[in-house]
C-alpha positions in Angstrom: 29.7 -32.9 -3.8 26.5 -30.9 -4.7 26.1 -28.8 -7.9 22.9 -27.1 -6.3 23.5 -23.2 -6.1 23.8 -22.2 -2.6 21.5 -19.7 -1.1 22.8 -16.6 0.2 21.0 -14.6 2.9 19.5 -11.1 2.2 21.5 -8.1 3.6 19.8 -6.3 6.5 17.4 -3.7 5.3 18.7 -0.1 5.5 16.3 2.9 6.3 15.7 5.2 3.4 13.8 8.5 3.1 10.9 8.4 0.7 8.5 11.1 -0.4 5.1 9.6 -1.6 2.2 10.5 -4.0 -1.3 10.6 -3.0 -1.8 6.8 -3.8 1.3 5.9 -1.3 3.6 5.1 -4.2 7.2 6.6 -4.1 8.2 9.7 -5.9 11.7 10.4 -4.7 14.0 7.9 -2.6 17.0 9.1 -0.7 19.4 6.3 0.1 21.9 6.6 3.2 24.6 8.9 2.2 23.1 9.7 -1.5 21.3 12.5 -3.1 17.5 12.0 -3.5 16.6 10.4 -6.9 13.4 10.6 -8.7 11.3 7.1 -9.0 10.7 6.6 -12.9 8.5 3.6 -12.6 6.8 1.3 -10.0 7.3 -2.3 -11.5 5.6 -4.6 -8.9 3.6 -3.9 -5.6 2.7 -6.6 -2.9 1.7 -6.9 0.6 2.9 -9.2 3.5 1.2 -9.5 6.8 2.4 -12.4 8.8 3.4 -13.7 12.1 0.4 -12.3 14.1 1.1 -15.0 16.8 4.7 -13.9 17.4 5.8 -10.4 16.3 3.5 -9.1 13.6 4.9 -8.0 10.2 2.8 -5.8 7.9 4.7 -4.4 4.9 4.1 -3.2 1.5 6.8 -3.9 -1.0 7.6 -2.2 -4.2 10.2 -2.9 -7.0 10.9 0.6 -8.2 13.1 1.9 -11.2 14.9 5.2 -10.4 15.7 8.0 -13.1 19.3 6.8 -13.5 18.0 3.1 -14.1 18.9 1.5 -10.8 16.3 -1.2 -9.7 15.6 -1.3 -5.9 13.2 -3.2 -3.8 11.6 -1.0 -1.0 9.1 -1.9 1.6 7.0 0.3 3.8 6.9 -1.0 7.4 3.1 -0.2 8.1 3.6 -0.8 11.8 6.2 1.7 12.5 5.4 3.8 9.4 9.3 3.8 8.1 10.6 2.9 4.6 13.5 0.5 3.8 15.5 -0.7 1.0 15.9 -4.4 0.7 19.3 -5.5 -1.1 20.3 -9.1 -2.0 
């Protein structure tokens, strides 16, 4: 019997509505079925460009803190100009 922790897959990303500032950072986020929340802080920002030989991926990720203290990971799909929330 193994005592190693099991990896669990990430949930499928959900489309969200995001209003951005002039630098492209989120100002407000509206999750499905919820009221829009103000973004209090952007903690991290990183970009992934991958798999050009199969199906290209080009995304800008951000870990954000909402005004109610909730922490979310969002990504902006640069190929289809849509925003998603990625939940664990």
